C-alpha positions, -999 to 999 in steps of 0.1 A, spaced: 190 -158 -402 165 -131 -414 128 -136 -418 120 -118 -450 82 -121 -448 53 -140 -435 26 -154 -457 -10 -164 -449 -29 -195 -459 -36 -195 -496 -6 -173 -505 22 -185 -526 60 -185 -521 89 -197 -542 76 -180 -573 109 -166 -584 126 -200 -588 95 -214 -605 93 -185 -630 130 -181 -639 142 -216 -633 170 -204 -611 179 -215 -576 156 -206 -548 165 -173 -532 151 -182 -497 138 -210 -475 104 -212 -459 95 -225 -425 59 -233 -414 50 -219 -379 22 -245 -376 11 -277 -393 4 -269 -429 -7 -285 -462 14 -273 -491 11 -278 -528 44 -279 -548 42 -269 -585 66 -277 -612 80 -249 -634 67 -266 -666 32 -269 -652 31 -233 -641 45 -221 -675 19 -242 -694 -9 -228 -672 1 -192 -677 3 -198 -715 -32 -212 -715 -45 -184 -691 -25 -153 -698 -48 -131 -676 -34 -151 -646 0 -137 -654 -13 -103 -645 -24 -116 -611 10 -131 -606 26 -98 -616 5 -81 -589 19 -105 -563 54 -99 -575 50 -61 -575 37 -64 -539 68 -84 -529 91 -58 -545 72 -30 -528 76 -47 -494 113 -52 -501 117 -15 -509 98 -5 -478 120 -28 -457 152 -14 -472 139 21 -466 131 13 -430 166 -1 -424 183 29 -439 161 57 -424 144 45 -392 159 40 -358 157 6 -341 127 17 -319 109 30 -349 115 -1 -369 104 -23 -340 73 -3 -334 63 -4 -370 69 -41 -372 49 -48 -341 20 -28 -356 22 -50 -388 22 -81 -366 -8 -67 -348 -27 -65 -381 -16 -100 -393 -10 -122 -362 -24 -103 -333 -52 -118 -311 -74 -98 -288 -96 -111 -259 -117 -79 -262 -123 -57 -293 -105 -27 -279 -82 -46 -255 -45 -54 -256 -32 -74 -286 -11 -105 -280 14 -115 -307 25 -151 -302 61 -148 -313 93 -149 -293 117 -120 -292 141 -140 -313 115 -144 -340 108 -107 -340 145 -100 -341 148 -124 -371 121 -105 -389 141 -73 -385 176 -88 -391 188 -77 -357 199 -94 -325 174 -106 -299 194 -86 -273 187 -54 -292 149 -62 -294 149 -71 -257 166 -38 -248 138 -17 -265 110 -39 -254 122 -39 -218 121 -1 -218 86 -1 -233 75 -26 -207 86 -3 -179 62 24 -191 34 0 -199 35 0 -237 40 -37 -239 40 -67 -216 65 -94 -222 57 -131 -217 73 -164 -227 70 -166 -265 46 -136 -267 45 -99 -267 13 -81 -256 8 -46 -271 -10 -25 -244 -7 9 -260 -7 8 -298 -11 46 -300 24 49 -283 38 24 -308 22 44 -337 41 75 -324 74 56 -324 67 42 -358 62 76 -374 92 97 -363 90 135 -372 
């Protein structure tokens, strides 16, 4: 299982199947209690015909998804595992991270398995890198969470020479 992306409240998913009428290309799993709105293809098509400007907004969303897929593929091909992991942790910092103090450590409430699923690698591989980083104080590992103590060090790993 690979986690392709994470969406925030108000964002859409499943748009490909709605637009082209084909089978869904992925599944979605909520990480917490959520209210969802399911739209039928015919209703979306009718809406877009009545409001063509909204098609441009939808194209922007689709382009963003393609760009993220390209970035992910580029990372898999060109970055080492530590670089990919550091880059992903920094993305999670920006999207899911919580701080007790403005400049303090960042806690990401995801398990190592969930992070591994995001990257399409084994939990053991993630644990190996995180354990090394924990030994030098870059991260602190806890049950179902990873605390980022030194984001500057992660930024160095994320941007190899």
